[in-house]
mmCIF file of the N, C-alpha and C atoms, coordinates in Angstrom:
data_MODEL
# 
_entry.id   MODEL 
# 
loop_
_atom_site.group_PDB 
_atom_site.id 
_atom_site.type_symbol 
_atom_site.label_atom_id 
_atom_site.label_alt_id 
_atom_site.label_comp_id 
_atom_site.label_asym_id 
_atom_site.label_entity_id 
_atom_site.label_seq_id 
_atom_site.pdbx_PDB_ins_code 
_atom_site.Cartn_x 
_atom_site.Cartn_y 
_atom_site.Cartn_z 
_atom_site.occupancy 
_atom_site.B_iso_or_equiv 
_atom_site.pdbx_formal_charge 
_atom_site.auth_seq_id 
_atom_site.auth_comp_id 
_atom_site.auth_asym_id 
_atom_site.auth_atom_id 
_atom_site.pdbx_PDB_model_num 
ATOM 1   N N  . UNK A 1 1  ? -16.994 8.503  -10.836 1.00 0.00 ? 1  UNK A N  1 
ATOM 2   C CA . UNK A 1 1  ? -16.207 9.525  -10.180 1.00 0.00 ? 1  UNK A CA 1 
ATOM 3   C C  . UNK A 1 1  ? -15.111 9.966  -11.159 1.00 0.00 ? 1  UNK A C  1 
ATOM 4   N N  . UNK A 1 2  ? -14.932 11.255 -11.314 1.00 0.00 ? 2  UNK A N  1 
ATOM 5   C CA . UNK A 1 2  ? -13.891 11.739 -12.227 1.00 0.00 ? 2  UNK A CA 1 
ATOM 6   C C  . UNK A 1 2  ? -12.534 11.810 -11.512 1.00 0.00 ? 2  UNK A C  1 
ATOM 7   N N  . UNK A 1 3  ? -11.492 12.087 -12.286 1.00 0.00 ? 3  UNK A N  1 
ATOM 8   C CA . UNK A 1 3  ? -10.124 12.092 -11.740 1.00 0.00 ? 3  UNK A CA 1 
ATOM 9   C C  . UNK A 1 3  ? -9.976  13.039 -10.559 1.00 0.00 ? 3  UNK A C  1 
ATOM 10  N N  . UNK A 1 4  ? -10.500 14.248 -10.695 1.00 0.00 ? 4  UNK A N  1 
ATOM 11  C CA . UNK A 1 4  ? -10.366 15.226 -9.605  1.00 0.00 ? 4  UNK A CA 1 
ATOM 12  C C  . UNK A 1 4  ? -11.045 14.739 -8.335  1.00 0.00 ? 4  UNK A C  1 
ATOM 13  N N  . UNK A 1 5  ? -12.208 14.128 -8.469  1.00 0.00 ? 5  UNK A N  1 
ATOM 14  C CA . UNK A 1 5  ? -12.911 13.600 -7.293  1.00 0.00 ? 5  UNK A CA 1 
ATOM 15  C C  . UNK A 1 5  ? -12.132 12.465 -6.653  1.00 0.00 ? 5  UNK A C  1 
ATOM 16  N N  . UNK A 1 6  ? -11.554 11.591 -7.482  1.00 0.00 ? 6  UNK A N  1 
ATOM 17  C CA . UNK A 1 6  ? -10.749 10.484 -6.950  1.00 0.00 ? 6  UNK A CA 1 
ATOM 18  C C  . UNK A 1 6  ? -9.538  11.007 -6.191  1.00 0.00 ? 6  UNK A C  1 
ATOM 19  N N  . UNK A 1 7  ? -8.879  11.989 -6.768  1.00 0.00 ? 7  UNK A N  1 
ATOM 20  C CA . UNK A 1 7  ? -7.696  12.561 -6.120  1.00 0.00 ? 7  UNK A CA 1 
ATOM 21  C C  . UNK A 1 7  ? -8.083  13.266 -4.816  1.00 0.00 ? 7  UNK A C  1 
ATOM 22  N N  . UNK A 1 8  ? -9.169  14.014 -4.816  1.00 0.00 ? 8  UNK A N  1 
ATOM 23  C CA . UNK A 1 8  ? -9.630  14.688 -3.596  1.00 0.00 ? 8  UNK A CA 1 
ATOM 24  C C  . UNK A 1 8  ? -9.999  13.685 -2.515  1.00 0.00 ? 8  UNK A C  1 
ATOM 25  N N  . UNK A 1 9  ? -10.686 12.612 -2.906  1.00 0.00 ? 9  UNK A N  1 
ATOM 26  C CA . UNK A 1 9  ? -11.071 11.587 -1.936  1.00 0.00 ? 9  UNK A CA 1 
ATOM 27  C C  . UNK A 1 9  ? -9.821  10.915 -1.362  1.00 0.00 ? 9  UNK A C  1 
ATOM 28  N N  . UNK A 1 10 ? -8.856  10.651 -2.220  1.00 0.00 ? 10 UNK A N  1 
ATOM 29  C CA . UNK A 1 10 ? -7.592  10.057 -1.795  1.00 0.00 ? 10 UNK A CA 1 
ATOM 30  C C  . UNK A 1 10 ? -6.911  10.961 -0.766  1.00 0.00 ? 10 UNK A C  1 
ATOM 31  N N  . UNK A 1 11 ? -6.856  12.247 -1.062  1.00 0.00 ? 11 UNK A N  1 
ATOM 32  C CA . UNK A 1 11 ? -6.219  13.202 -0.147  1.00 0.00 ? 11 UNK A CA 1 
ATOM 33  C C  . UNK A 1 11 ? -6.928  13.244 1.199   1.00 0.00 ? 11 UNK A C  1 
ATOM 34  N N  . UNK A 1 12 ? -8.248  13.174 1.199   1.00 0.00 ? 12 UNK A N  1 
ATOM 35  C CA . UNK A 1 12 ? -9.013  13.190 2.446   1.00 0.00 ? 12 UNK A CA 1 
ATOM 36  C C  . UNK A 1 12 ? -8.754  11.925 3.263   1.00 0.00 ? 12 UNK A C  1 
ATOM 37  N N  . UNK A 1 13 ? -8.817  10.786 2.607   1.00 0.00 ? 13 UNK A N  1 
ATOM 38  C CA . UNK A 1 13 ? -8.667  9.520  3.319   1.00 0.00 ? 13 UNK A CA 1 
ATOM 39  C C  . UNK A 1 13 ? -7.255  9.301  3.847   1.00 0.00 ? 13 UNK A C  1 
ATOM 40  N N  . UNK A 1 14 ? -6.271  9.855  3.179   1.00 0.00 ? 14 UNK A N  1 
ATOM 41  C CA . UNK A 1 14 ? -4.885  9.714  3.636   1.00 0.00 ? 14 UNK A CA 1 
ATOM 42  C C  . UNK A 1 14 ? -4.703  10.249 5.045   1.00 0.00 ? 14 UNK A C  1 
ATOM 43  N N  . UNK A 1 15 ? -5.522  11.201 5.429   1.00 0.00 ? 15 UNK A N  1 
ATOM 44  C CA . UNK A 1 15 ? -5.421  11.789 6.768   1.00 0.00 ? 15 UNK A CA 1 
ATOM 45  C C  . UNK A 1 15 ? -5.782  10.786 7.868   1.00 0.00 ? 15 UNK A C  1 
ATOM 46  N N  . UNK A 1 16 ? -6.405  9.673  7.509   1.00 0.00 ? 16 UNK A N  1 
ATOM 47  C CA . UNK A 1 16 ? -6.756  8.645  8.488   1.00 0.00 ? 16 UNK A CA 1 
ATOM 48  C C  . UNK A 1 16 ? -5.579  7.736  8.826   1.00 0.00 ? 16 UNK A C  1 
ATOM 49  N N  . UNK A 1 17 ? -4.506  7.847  8.052   1.00 0.00 ? 17 UNK A N  1 
ATOM 50  C CA . UNK A 1 17 ? -3.354  6.974  8.264   1.00 0.00 ? 17 UNK A CA 1 
ATOM 51  C C  . UNK A 1 17 ? -2.433  7.526  9.346   1.00 0.00 ? 17 UNK A C  1 
ATOM 52  N N  . UNK A 1 18 ? -1.807  6.621  10.088  1.00 0.00 ? 18 UNK A N  1 
ATOM 53  C CA . UNK A 1 18 ? -0.781  7.071  11.030  1.00 0.00 ? 18 UNK A CA 1 
ATOM 54  C C  . UNK A 1 18 ? 0.432   7.520  10.228  1.00 0.00 ? 18 UNK A C  1 
ATOM 55  N N  . UNK A 1 19 ? 1.394   8.126  10.867  1.00 0.00 ? 19 UNK A N  1 
ATOM 56  C CA . UNK A 1 19 ? 2.495   8.758  10.133  1.00 0.00 ? 19 UNK A CA 1 
ATOM 57  C C  . UNK A 1 19 ? 3.326   7.749  9.332   1.00 0.00 ? 19 UNK A C  1 
ATOM 58  N N  . UNK A 1 20 ? 3.617   6.585  9.896   1.00 0.00 ? 20 UNK A N  1 
ATOM 59  C CA . UNK A 1 20 ? 4.421   5.587  9.174   1.00 0.00 ? 20 UNK A CA 1 
ATOM 60  C C  . UNK A 1 20 ? 3.666   5.047  7.963   1.00 0.00 ? 20 UNK A C  1 
ATOM 61  N N  . UNK A 1 21 ? 2.394   4.743  8.136   1.00 0.00 ? 21 UNK A N  1 
ATOM 62  C CA . UNK A 1 21 ? 1.601   4.230  7.031   1.00 0.00 ? 21 UNK A CA 1 
ATOM 63  C C  . UNK A 1 21 ? 1.374   5.301  5.962   1.00 0.00 ? 21 UNK A C  1 
ATOM 64  N N  . UNK A 1 22 ? 1.234   6.530  6.395   1.00 0.00 ? 22 UNK A N  1 
ATOM 65  C CA . UNK A 1 22 ? 1.049   7.628  5.443   1.00 0.00 ? 22 UNK A CA 1 
ATOM 66  C C  . UNK A 1 22 ? 2.302   7.805  4.584   1.00 0.00 ? 22 UNK A C  1 
ATOM 67  N N  . UNK A 1 23 ? 3.469   7.731  5.207   1.00 0.00 ? 23 UNK A N  1 
ATOM 68  C CA . UNK A 1 23 ? 4.717   7.860  4.456   1.00 0.00 ? 23 UNK A CA 1 
ATOM 69  C C  . UNK A 1 23 ? 4.855   6.726  3.453   1.00 0.00 ? 23 UNK A C  1 
ATOM 70  N N  . UNK A 1 24 ? 4.575   5.510  3.884   1.00 0.00 ? 24 UNK A N  1 
ATOM 71  C CA . UNK A 1 24 ? 4.653   4.348  2.995   1.00 0.00 ? 24 UNK A CA 1 
ATOM 72  C C  . UNK A 1 24 ? 3.696   4.544  1.819   1.00 0.00 ? 24 UNK A C  1 
ATOM 73  N N  . UNK A 1 25 ? 2.457   4.907  2.103   1.00 0.00 ? 25 UNK A N  1 
ATOM 74  C CA . UNK A 1 25 ? 1.461   5.067  1.048   1.00 0.00 ? 25 UNK A CA 1 
ATOM 75  C C  . UNK A 1 25 ? 1.850   6.188  0.087   1.00 0.00 ? 25 UNK A C  1 
ATOM 76  N N  . UNK A 1 26 ? 2.354   7.277  0.603   1.00 0.00 ? 26 UNK A N  1 
ATOM 77  C CA . UNK A 1 26 ? 2.752   8.385  -0.262  1.00 0.00 ? 26 UNK A CA 1 
ATOM 78  C C  . UNK A 1 26 ? 3.931   7.997  -1.152  1.00 0.00 ? 26 UNK A C  1 
ATOM 79  N N  . UNK A 1 27 ? 4.844   7.182  -0.638  1.00 0.00 ? 27 UNK A N  1 
ATOM 80  C CA . UNK A 1 27 ? 5.923   6.656  -1.479  1.00 0.00 ? 27 UNK A CA 1 
ATOM 81  C C  . UNK A 1 27 ? 5.339   5.764  -2.575  1.00 0.00 ? 27 UNK A C  1 
ATOM 82  N N  . UNK A 1 28 ? 4.423   4.899  -2.193  1.00 0.00 ? 28 UNK A N  1 
ATOM 83  C CA . UNK A 1 28 ? 3.769   4.015  -3.152  1.00 0.00 ? 28 UNK A CA 1 
ATOM 84  C C  . UNK A 1 28 ? 3.033   4.819  -4.220  1.00 0.00 ? 28 UNK A C  1 
ATOM 85  N N  . UNK A 1 29 ? 2.301   5.813  -3.791  1.00 0.00 ? 29 UNK A N  1 
ATOM 86  C CA . UNK A 1 29 ? 1.553   6.687  -4.704  1.00 0.00 ? 29 UNK A CA 1 
ATOM 87  C C  . UNK A 1 29 ? 2.495   7.348  -5.710  1.00 0.00 ? 29 UNK A C  1 
ATOM 88  N N  . UNK A 1 30 ? 3.609   7.839  -5.236  1.00 0.00 ? 30 UNK A N  1 
ATOM 89  C CA . UNK A 1 30 ? 4.591   8.487  -6.110  1.00 0.00 ? 30 UNK A CA 1 
ATOM 90  C C  . UNK A 1 30 ? 5.126   7.509  -7.144  1.00 0.00 ? 30 UNK A C  1 
ATOM 91  N N  . UNK A 1 31 ? 5.479   6.303  -6.710  1.00 0.00 ? 31 UNK A N  1 
ATOM 92  C CA . UNK A 1 31 ? 6.004   5.303  -7.625  1.00 0.00 ? 31 UNK A CA 1 
ATOM 93  C C  . UNK A 1 31 ? 4.965   4.902  -8.678  1.00 0.00 ? 31 UNK A C  1 
ATOM 94  N N  . UNK A 1 32 ? 3.734   4.669  -8.228  1.00 0.00 ? 32 UNK A N  1 
ATOM 95  C CA . UNK A 1 32 ? 2.687   4.238  -9.159  1.00 0.00 ? 32 UNK A CA 1 
ATOM 96  C C  . UNK A 1 32 ? 2.359   5.343  -10.154 1.00 0.00 ? 32 UNK A C  1 
ATOM 97  N N  . UNK A 1 33 ? 2.193   6.553  -9.675  1.00 0.00 ? 33 UNK A N  1 
ATOM 98  C CA . UNK A 1 33 ? 1.896   7.654  -10.601 1.00 0.00 ? 33 UNK A CA 1 
ATOM 99  C C  . UNK A 1 33 ? 3.053   7.882  -11.568 1.00 0.00 ? 33 UNK A C  1 
ATOM 100 N N  . UNK A 1 34 ? 4.270   7.721  -11.097 1.00 0.00 ? 34 UNK A N  1 
ATOM 101 C CA . UNK A 1 34 ? 5.434   7.905  -11.952 1.00 0.00 ? 34 UNK A CA 1 
ATOM 102 C C  . UNK A 1 34 ? 5.540   6.856  -13.042 1.00 0.00 ? 34 UNK A C  1 
ATOM 103 N N  . UNK A 1 35 ? 5.114   5.651  -12.751 1.00 0.00 ? 35 UNK A N  1 
ATOM 104 C CA . UNK A 1 35 ? 5.185   4.565  -13.722 1.00 0.00 ? 35 UNK A CA 1 
ATOM 105 C C  . UNK A 1 35 ? 3.995   4.553  -14.668 1.00 0.00 ? 35 UNK A C  1 
ATOM 106 N N  . UNK A 1 36 ? 2.994   5.339  -14.393 1.00 0.00 ? 36 UNK A N  1 
ATOM 107 C CA . UNK A 1 36 ? 1.737   5.232  -15.136 1.00 0.00 ? 36 UNK A CA 1 
ATOM 108 C C  . UNK A 1 36 ? 1.562   6.305  -16.196 1.00 0.00 ? 36 UNK A C  1 
ATOM 109 N N  . UNK A 1 37 ? 2.627   6.824  -16.721 1.00 0.00 ? 37 UNK A N  1 
ATOM 110 C CA . UNK A 1 37 ? 2.517   7.922  -17.683 1.00 0.00 ? 37 UNK A CA 1 
ATOM 111 C C  . UNK A 1 37 ? 1.737   7.536  -18.931 1.00 0.00 ? 37 UNK A C  1 
ATOM 112 N N  . UNK A 1 38 ? 1.700   6.251  -19.260 1.00 0.00 ? 38 UNK A N  1 
ATOM 113 C CA . UNK A 1 38 ? 0.990   5.825  -20.462 1.00 0.00 ? 38 UNK A CA 1 
ATOM 114 C C  . UNK A 1 38 ? -0.330  5.133  -20.157 1.00 0.00 ? 38 UNK A C  1 
ATOM 115 N N  . UNK A 1 39 ? -0.690  5.036  -18.898 1.00 0.00 ? 39 UNK A N  1 
ATOM 116 C CA . UNK A 1 39 ? -1.950  4.410  -18.506 1.00 0.00 ? 39 UNK A CA 1 
ATOM 117 C C  . UNK A 1 39 ? -3.036  5.455  -18.331 1.00 0.00 ? 39 UNK A C  1 
ATOM 118 N N  . UNK A 1 40 ? -4.238  4.990  -18.302 1.00 0.00 ? 40 UNK A N  1 
ATOM 119 C CA . UNK A 1 40 ? -5.359  5.902  -18.094 1.00 0.00 ? 40 UNK A CA 1 
ATOM 120 C C  . UNK A 1 40 ? -5.340  6.417  -16.661 1.00 0.00 ? 40 UNK A C  1 
ATOM 121 N N  . UNK A 1 41 ? -5.330  7.724  -16.530 1.00 0.00 ? 41 UNK A N  1 
ATOM 122 C CA . UNK A 1 41 ? -5.200  8.353  -15.221 1.00 0.00 ? 41 UNK A CA 1 
ATOM 123 C C  . UNK A 1 41 ? -6.317  7.928  -14.275 1.00 0.00 ? 41 UNK A C  1 
ATOM 124 N N  . UNK A 1 42 ? -7.536  7.832  -14.780 1.00 0.00 ? 42 UNK A N  1 
ATOM 125 C CA . UNK A 1 42 ? -8.651  7.462  -13.923 1.00 0.00 ? 42 UNK A CA 1 
ATOM 126 C C  . UNK A 1 42 ? -8.445  6.064  -13.339 1.00 0.00 ? 42 UNK A C  1 
ATOM 127 N N  . UNK A 1 43 ? -7.963  5.124  -14.146 1.00 0.00 ? 43 UNK A N  1 
ATOM 128 C CA . UNK A 1 43 ? -7.719  3.760  -13.666 1.00 0.00 ? 43 UNK A CA 1 
ATOM 129 C C  . UNK A 1 43 ? -6.642  3.744  -12.583 1.00 0.00 ? 43 UNK A C  1 
ATOM 130 N N  . UNK A 1 44 ? -5.602  4.541  -12.780 1.00 0.00 ? 44 UNK A N  1 
ATOM 131 C CA . UNK A 1 44 ? -4.518  4.625  -11.803 1.00 0.00 ? 44 UNK A CA 1 
ATOM 132 C C  . UNK A 1 44 ? -5.038  5.204  -10.493 1.00 0.00 ? 44 UNK A C  1 
ATOM 133 N N  . UNK A 1 45 ? -5.804  6.277  -10.578 1.00 0.00 ? 45 UNK A N  1 
ATOM 134 C CA . UNK A 1 45 ? -6.335  6.911  -9.366  1.00 0.00 ? 45 UNK A CA 1 
ATOM 135 C C  . UNK A 1 45 ? -7.317  5.992  -8.644  1.00 0.00 ? 45 UNK A C  1 
ATOM 136 N N  . UNK A 1 46 ? -8.098  5.217  -9.379  1.00 0.00 ? 46 UNK A N  1 
ATOM 137 C CA . UNK A 1 46 ? -9.018  4.267  -8.753  1.00 0.00 ? 46 UNK A CA 1 
ATOM 138 C C  . UNK A 1 46 ? -8.246  3.163  -8.047  1.00 0.00 ? 46 UNK A C  1 
ATOM 139 N N  . UNK A 1 47 ? -7.183  2.674  -8.684  1.00 0.00 ? 47 UNK A N  1 
ATOM 140 C CA . UNK A 1 47 ? -6.330  1.667  -8.056  1.00 0.00 ? 47 UNK A CA 1 
ATOM 141 C C  . UNK A 1 47 ? -5.732  2.186  -6.752  1.00 0.00 ? 47 UNK A C  1 
ATOM 142 N N  . UNK A 1 48 ? -5.219  3.410  -6.785  1.00 0.00 ? 48 UNK A N  1 
ATOM 143 C CA . UNK A 1 48 ? -4.634  4.004  -5.578  1.00 0.00 ? 48 UNK A CA 1 
ATOM 144 C C  . UNK A 1 48 ? -5.676  4.150  -4.480  1.00 0.00 ? 48 UNK A C  1 
ATOM 145 N N  . UNK A 1 49 ? -6.874  4.560  -4.836  1.00 0.00 ? 49 UNK A N  1 
ATOM 146 C CA . UNK A 1 49 ? -7.931  4.712  -3.842  1.00 0.00 ? 49 UNK A CA 1 
ATOM 147 C C  . UNK A 1 49 ? -8.317  3.357  -3.254  1.00 0.00 ? 49 UNK A C  1 
ATOM 148 N N  . UNK A 1 50 ? -8.405  2.337  -4.088  1.00 0.00 ? 50 UNK A N  1 
ATOM 149 C CA . UNK A 1 50 ? -8.711  0.994  -3.592  1.00 0.00 ? 50 UNK A CA 1 
ATOM 150 C C  . UNK A 1 50 ? -7.628  0.503  -2.636  1.00 0.00 ? 50 UNK A C  1 
ATOM 151 N N  . UNK A 1 51 ? -6.376  0.750  -2.985  1.00 0.00 ? 51 UNK A N  1 
ATOM 152 C CA . UNK A 1 51 ? -5.269  0.346  -2.110  1.00 0.00 ? 51 UNK A CA 1 
ATOM 153 C C  . UNK A 1 51 ? -5.311  1.114  -0.787  1.00 0.00 ? 51 UNK A C  1 
ATOM 154 N N  . UNK A 1 52 ? -5.683  2.371  -0.856  1.00 0.00 ? 52 UNK A N  1 
ATOM 155 C CA . UNK A 1 52 ? -5.789  3.182  0.358   1.00 0.00 ? 52 UNK A CA 1 
ATOM 156 C C  . UNK A 1 52 ? -6.883  2.641  1.270   1.00 0.00 ? 52 UNK A C  1 
ATOM 157 N N  . UNK A 1 53 ? -8.015  2.265  0.702   1.00 0.00 ? 53 UNK A N  1 
ATOM 158 C CA . UNK A 1 53 ? -9.088  1.656  1.511   1.00 0.00 ? 53 UNK A CA 1 
ATOM 159 C C  . UNK A 1 53 ? -8.585  0.375  2.181   1.00 0.00 ? 53 UNK A C  1 
ATOM 160 N N  . UNK A 1 54 ? -7.862  -0.445 1.425   1.00 0.00 ? 54 UNK A N  1 
ATOM 161 C CA . UNK A 1 54 ? -7.303  -1.673 2.003   1.00 0.00 ? 54 UNK A CA 1 
ATOM 162 C C  . UNK A 1 54 ? -6.355  -1.358 3.152   1.00 0.00 ? 54 UNK A C  1 
ATOM 163 N N  . UNK A 1 55 ? -5.519  -0.349 2.971   1.00 0.00 ? 55 UNK A N  1 
ATOM 164 C CA . UNK A 1 55 ? -4.559  0.015  4.009   1.00 0.00 ? 55 UNK A CA 1 
ATOM 165 C C  . UNK A 1 55 ? -5.263  0.560  5.248   1.00 0.00 ? 55 UNK A C  1 
ATOM 166 N N  . UNK A 1 56 ? -6.290  1.350  5.065   1.00 0.00 ? 56 UNK A N  1 
ATOM 167 C CA . UNK A 1 56 ? -7.047  1.864  6.220   1.00 0.00 ? 56 UNK A CA 1 
ATOM 168 C C  . UNK A 1 56 ? -7.672  0.706  6.989   1.00 0.00 ? 56 UNK A C  1 
ATOM 169 N N  . UNK A 1 57 ? -8.225  -0.271 6.270   1.00 0.00 ? 57 UNK A N  1 
ATOM 170 C CA . UNK A 1 57 ? -8.786  -1.455 6.934   1.00 0.00 ? 57 UNK A CA 1 
ATOM 171 C C  . UNK A 1 57 ? -7.704  -2.226 7.683   1.00 0.00 ? 57 UNK A C  1 
ATOM 172 N N  . UNK A 1 58 ? -6.558  -2.416 7.040   1.00 0.00 ? 58 UNK A N  1 
ATOM 173 C CA . UNK A 1 58 ? -5.458  -3.135 7.686   1.00 0.00 ? 58 UNK A CA 1 
ATOM 174 C C  . UNK A 1 58 ? -4.992  -2.391 8.932   1.00 0.00 ? 58 UNK A C  1 
ATOM 175 N N  . UNK A 1 59 ? -4.871  -1.074 8.826   1.00 0.00 ? 59 UNK A N  1 
ATOM 176 C CA . UNK A 1 59 ? -4.435  -0.265 9.968   1.00 0.00 ? 59 UNK A CA 1 
ATOM 177 C C  . UNK A 1 59 ? -5.424  -0.394 11.126  1.00 0.00 ? 59 UNK A C  1 
ATOM 178 N N  . UNK A 1 60 ? -6.717  -0.421 10.813  1.00 0.00 ? 60 UNK A N  1 
ATOM 179 C CA . UNK A 1 60 ? -7.721  -0.544 11.879  1.00 0.00 ? 60 UNK A CA 1 
ATOM 180 C C  . UNK A 1 60 ? -7.644  -1.913 12.560  1.00 0.00 ? 60 UNK A C  1 
ATOM 181 N N  . UNK A 1 61 ? -7.024  -2.879 11.881  1.00 0.00 ? 61 UNK A N  1 
ATOM 182 C CA . UNK A 1 61 ? -6.810  -4.209 12.459  1.00 0.00 ? 61 UNK A CA 1 
ATOM 183 C C  . UNK A 1 61 ? -5.412  -4.370 13.046  1.00 0.00 ? 61 UNK A C  1 
ATOM 184 N N  . UNK A 1 62 ? -4.706  -3.251 13.192  1.00 0.00 ? 62 UNK A N  1 
ATOM 185 C CA . UNK A 1 62 ? -3.408  -3.272 13.843  1.00 0.00 ? 62 UNK A CA 1 
ATOM 186 C C  . UNK A 1 62 ? -2.232  -3.603 12.935  1.00 0.00 ? 62 UNK A C  1 
ATOM 187 N N  . UNK A 1 63 ? -2.433  -3.655 11.631  1.00 0.00 ? 63 UNK A N  1 
ATOM 188 C CA . UNK A 1 63 ? -1.345  -3.962 10.711  1.00 0.00 ? 63 UNK A CA 1 
ATOM 189 C C  . UNK A 1 63 ? -0.717  -2.686 10.179  1.00 0.00 ? 63 UNK A C  1 
ATOM 190 N N  . UNK A 1 64 ? 0.566   -2.760 9.952   1.00 0.00 ? 64 UNK A N  1 
ATOM 191 C CA . UNK A 1 64 ? 1.267   -1.644 9.315   1.00 0.00 ? 64 UNK A CA 1 
ATOM 192 C C  . UNK A 1 64 ? 1.213   -1.838 7.798   1.00 0.00 ? 64 UNK A C  1 
ATOM 193 N N  . UNK A 1 65 ? 1.539   -0.785 7.077   1.00 0.00 ? 65 UNK A N  1 
ATOM 194 C CA . UNK A 1 65 ? 1.601   -0.867 5.618   1.00 0.00 ? 65 UNK A CA 1 
ATOM 195 C C  . UNK A 1 65 ? 2.642   -1.896 5.190   1.00 0.00 ? 65 UNK A C  1 
ATOM 196 N N  . UNK A 1 66 ? 3.778   -1.915 5.874   1.00 0.00 ? 66 UNK A N  1 
ATOM 197 C CA . UNK A 1 66 ? 4.825   -2.879 5.543   1.00 0.00 ? 66 UNK A CA 1 
ATOM 198 C C  . UNK A 1 66 ? 4.365   -4.313 5.756   1.00 0.00 ? 66 UNK A C  1 
ATOM 199 N N  . UNK A 1 67 ? 3.618   -4.553 6.818   1.00 0.00 ? 67 UNK A N  1 
ATOM 200 C CA . UNK A 1 67 ? 3.102   -5.901 7.062   1.00 0.00 ? 67 UNK A CA 1 
ATOM 201 C C  . UNK A 1 67 ? 2.053   -6.289 6.034   1.00 0.00 ? 67 UNK A C  1 
ATOM 202 N N  . UNK A 1 68 ? 1.262   -5.328 5.613   1.00 0.00 ? 68 UNK A N  1 
ATOM 203 C CA . UNK A 1 68 ? 0.159   -5.612 4.702   1.00 0.00 ? 68 UNK A CA 1 
ATOM 204 C C  . UNK A 1 68 ? 0.621   -5.727 3.252   1.00 0.00 ? 68 UNK A C  1 
ATOM 205 N N  . UNK A 1 69 ? 1.418   -4.766 2.793   1.00 0.00 ? 69 UNK A N  1 
ATOM 206 C CA . UNK A 1 69 ? 1.823   -4.712 1.392   1.00 0.00 ? 69 UNK A CA 1 
ATOM 207 C C  . UNK A 1 69 ? 3.231   -5.250 1.139   1.00 0.00 ? 69 UNK A C  1 
ATOM 208 N N  . UNK A 1 70 ? 4.047   -5.315 2.155   1.00 0.00 ? 70 UNK A N  1 
ATOM 209 C CA . UNK A 1 70 ? 5.452   -5.712 1.985   1.00 0.00 ? 70 UNK A CA 1 
ATOM 210 C C  . UNK A 1 70 ? 6.350   -4.545 2.314   1.00 0.00 ? 70 UNK A C  1 
ATOM 211 N N  . UNK A 1 71 ? 7.604   -4.828 2.518   1.00 0.00 ? 71 UNK A N  1 
ATOM 212 C CA . UNK A 1 71 ? 8.540   -3.823 3.001   1.00 0.00 ? 71 UNK A CA 1 
ATOM 213 C C  . UNK A 1 71 ? 8.939   -2.777 1.964   1.00 0.00 ? 71 UNK A C  1 
ATOM 214 N N  . UNK A 1 72 ? 8.749   -3.055 0.688   1.00 0.00 ? 72 UNK A N  1 
ATOM 215 C CA . UNK A 1 72 ? 9.256   -2.171 -0.328  1.00 0.00 ? 72 UNK A CA 1 
ATOM 216 C C  . UNK A 1 72 ? 8.132   -1.642 -1.229  1.00 0.00 ? 72 UNK A C  1 
ATOM 217 N N  . UNK A 1 73 ? 7.712   -0.388 -1.023  1.00 0.00 ? 73 UNK A N  1 
ATOM 218 C CA . UNK A 1 73 ? 6.626   0.152  -1.854  1.00 0.00 ? 73 UNK A CA 1 
ATOM 219 C C  . UNK A 1 73 ? 6.998   0.241  -3.335  1.00 0.00 ? 73 UNK A C  1 
ATOM 220 N N  . UNK A 1 74 ? 8.271   0.446  -3.630  1.00 0.00 ? 74 UNK A N  1 
ATOM 221 C CA . UNK A 1 74 ? 8.673   0.524  -5.032  1.00 0.00 ? 74 UNK A CA 1 
ATOM 222 C C  . UNK A 1 74 ? 8.509   -0.834 -5.720  1.00 0.00 ? 74 UNK A C  1 
ATOM 223 N N  . UNK A 1 75 ? 8.859   -1.894 -5.036  1.00 0.00 ? 75 UNK A N  1 
ATOM 224 C CA . UNK A 1 75 ? 8.686   -3.235 -5.606  1.00 0.00 ? 75 UNK A CA 1 
ATOM 225 C C  . UNK A 1 75 ? 7.204   -3.525 -5.831  1.00 0.00 ? 75 UNK A C  1 
ATOM 226 N N  . UNK A 1 76 ? 6.367   -3.099 -4.919  1.00 0.00 ? 76 UNK A N  1 
ATOM 227 C CA . UNK A 1 76 ? 4.923   -3.273 -5.075  1.00 0.00 ? 76 UNK A CA 1 
ATOM 228 C C  . UNK A 1 76 ? 4.425   -2.499 -6.296  1.00 0.00 ? 76 UNK A C  1 
ATOM 229 N N  . UNK A 1 77 ? 4.899   -1.301 -6.476  1.00 0.00 ? 77 UNK A N  1 
ATOM 230 C CA . UNK A 1 77 ? 4.492   -0.479 -7.613  1.00 0.00 ? 77 UNK A CA 1 
ATOM 231 C C  . UNK A 1 77 ? 4.940   -1.099 -8.935  1.00 0.00 ? 77 UNK A C  1 
ATOM 232 N N  . UNK A 1 78 ? 6.110   -1.720 -8.914  1.00 0.00 ? 78 UNK A N  1 
ATOM 233 C CA . UNK A 1 78 ? 6.617   -2.364 -10.130 1.00 0.00 ? 78 UNK A CA 1 
ATOM 234 C C  . UNK A 1 78 ? 5.729   -3.510 -10.532 1.00 0.00 ? 78 UNK A C  1 
# 
C-alpha cells in the first residue's frame, strides 16, 4: 500500500471512532507526524494505521483511547 492509500484508509477508519477517541487519536497522529520528519513516511503511516486498528478494537470492547493507550497522547508519541 502506498502513502496515499494508507492516509486515505486512515481517514476512512477514523470515522468509526467516537468523538473522544477520535480527538485523542487525531492528537496522537499530529504528534507522531510532527516528530517523524526524518523517518520514512510510509512506515509512519503504517504505524498510525496499525494503532488506529488497535483503537477501533479497543473501542468495540468498551475501552476509551485513554484507557487503552494512556492519558497523554504526546507522551505516547514520544
